[in-house]
C-alpha positions as CSV (number, residue, x, y, z in Angstrom):
1,M,-19.9,36.0,-25.6
2,D,-19.8,36.5,-21.8
3,L,-21.1,32.9,-21.2
4,V,-18.4,31.4,-23.5
5,S,-15.6,33.2,-21.6
6,Y,-17.1,32.0,-18.3
7,W,-17.0,28.4,-19.4
8,L,-13.6,28.7,-20.9
9,G,-12.4,30.0,-17.6
10,R,-14.0,27.1,-15.7
11,I,-12.4,24.6,-18.1
12,R,-9.0,26.2,-17.4
13,Q,-9.6,25.9,-13.7
14,V,-10.5,22.2,-14.0
15,G,-7.4,21.6,-16.2
16,T,-5.2,23.3,-13.6
17,L,-6.7,21.2,-10.8
18,V,-6.2,18.0,-12.8
19,R,-2.5,18.9,-13.5
20,T,-1.9,19.8,-9.9
21,S,-3.5,16.5,-8.7
22,C,-1.4,14.5,-11.1
23,V,1.8,16.2,-10.0
24,T,0.9,15.7,-6.4
25,L,0.3,12.0,-6.9
26,I,3.5,11.6,-8.8
27,L,5.4,13.3,-6.0
28,I,3.7,11.2,-3.3
29,A,4.6,8.0,-5.3
30,A,8.2,9.1,-5.6
31,L,8.5,10.0,-2.0
32,T,7.0,6.7,-0.9
33,F,9.5,4.8,-3.1
34,H,12.3,6.9,-1.7
35,I,11.2,6.2,1.9
36,M,10.8,2.5,1.2
37,T,14.2,1.9,-0.5
38,V,16.7,4.3,1.1
39,P,16.4,3.1,4.7
40,M,16.8,-0.5,3.6
41,V,19.9,0.2,1.6
42,Q,21.4,2.2,4.5
43,A,20.5,-0.5,6.9
44,A,22.2,-3.1,4.7
45,E,25.4,-0.9,4.5
46,I,25.6,-0.4,8.2
47,E,27.0,-3.5,9.9
48,D,28.5,-2.3,13.2
49,S,27.6,-3.7,16.6
50,S,27.1,-0.3,18.2
51,G,23.3,-0.3,17.7
52,T,23.3,2.1,14.8
53,A,22.0,-0.6,12.5
54,D,19.2,-1.3,14.9
55,L,18.4,2.4,15.1
56,V,18.3,2.8,11.3
57,T,16.2,-0.4,10.9
58,G,13.8,0.7,13.6
59,A,13.4,4.1,12.0
60,A,12.8,2.5,8.6
61,C,10.1,0.2,10.1
62,F,8.6,3.3,11.8
63,L,8.4,5.2,8.5
64,L,7.4,2.3,6.3
65,T,4.6,0.8,8.4
66,P,2.1,3.7,8.1
67,V,2.6,3.9,4.3
68,Y,2.5,0.1,3.7
69,G,-0.3,-0.3,6.3
70,A,-2.5,2.2,4.7
71,F,-2.3,0.4,1.3
72,K,-2.8,-3.0,3.0
73,L,-5.8,-1.7,5.0
74,A,-7.4,-0.3,1.8
75,F,-6.7,-3.6,0.0
76,A,-8.3,-5.5,2.9
77,G,-11.3,-3.2,3.0
78,A,-11.9,-3.6,-0.7
79,G,-11.5,-7.4,-0.2
80,I,-14.2,-7.4,2.4
81,I,-16.6,-5.7,0.1
82,I,-15.7,-7.8,-3.0
83,G,-15.9,-11.0,-0.9
84,G,-19.3,-10.0,0.3
85,L,-20.4,-9.4,-3.3
86,T,-18.8,-12.7,-4.3
87,W,-20.9,-14.4,-1.7
88,V,-24.1,-12.7,-2.9
89,F,-23.5,-13.3,-6.6
90,T,-22.5,-16.9,-6.1
91,G,-25.8,-17.6,-4.2
92,G,-24.2,-17.9,-0.8
93,D,-21.1,-19.9,-1.7
94,D,-19.0,-19.5,1.5
95,Q,-15.9,-21.1,0.0
96,A,-15.8,-18.6,-2.9
97,A,-16.2,-15.6,-0.6
98,Q,-13.6,-17.1,1.9
99,R,-11.0,-17.3,-0.9
100,V,-11.4,-13.6,-1.6
101,W,-11.4,-12.7,2.1
102,D,-8.3,-14.9,2.8
103,A,-6.3,-13.3,-0.1
104,S,-7.2,-9.8,0.9
105,M,-7.2,-9.8,4.7
106,K,-4.4,-12.2,5.6
107,G,-0.8,-11.2,5.2
108,T,1.6,-8.7,6.7
109,Y,0.2,-5.5,8.2
110,I,3.2,-4.2,10.2
111,I,6.8,-4.0,8.8
112,T,9.3,-5.4,11.4
113,P,13.1,-5.5,11.3
114,E,12.9,-9.2,10.3
115,H,11.0,-8.1,7.2
116,L,13.7,-5.6,6.3
117,S,16.5,-8.0,6.9
118,G,14.9,-10.6,4.7
119,E,14.3,-13.1,7.5
120,K,10.6,-13.0,7.0
121,P,8.8,-12.3,3.7
122,I,6.4,-9.3,3.3
123,V,3.1,-10.9,2.3
124,F,0.8,-8.4,0.7
125,I,-1.7,-10.9,-0.7
126,G,-2.4,-13.5,2.0
127,P,-2.2,-17.2,1.5
128,T,-5.3,-19.1,0.4
129,E,-6.2,-22.7,1.1
130,E,-4.9,-23.7,-2.4
131,S,-1.5,-22.0,-1.9
132,K,-0.8,-23.7,1.5
133,P,1.4,-26.8,1.3
């Protein structure tokens, strides 16, 4: 009986940890979404020449770049590994591996004011040889 109650207690602890982790991930995702959208909306609403728009846009870039950059770096890192595995499993096919590396490692790493104003696109998945004109 003592062993059963021990394991039931351990199962409850794991369940609490899983629930806490899920809630934490949901909160992080909601906060990231909020950080990414609110400054862009505010920057779009501010259209004075006093420099306030530049300040808001700069702050938005400052806040967005670490979040976006972390995801982009993780994606690029996974692309390096998958591209290497592609090269190995295709018998050394450089073109196949290069397509994976181009798609994962090329693109935008730093958010600039031009990205937020829509002058330049944010490219998460980099262009490959087939997608170039």
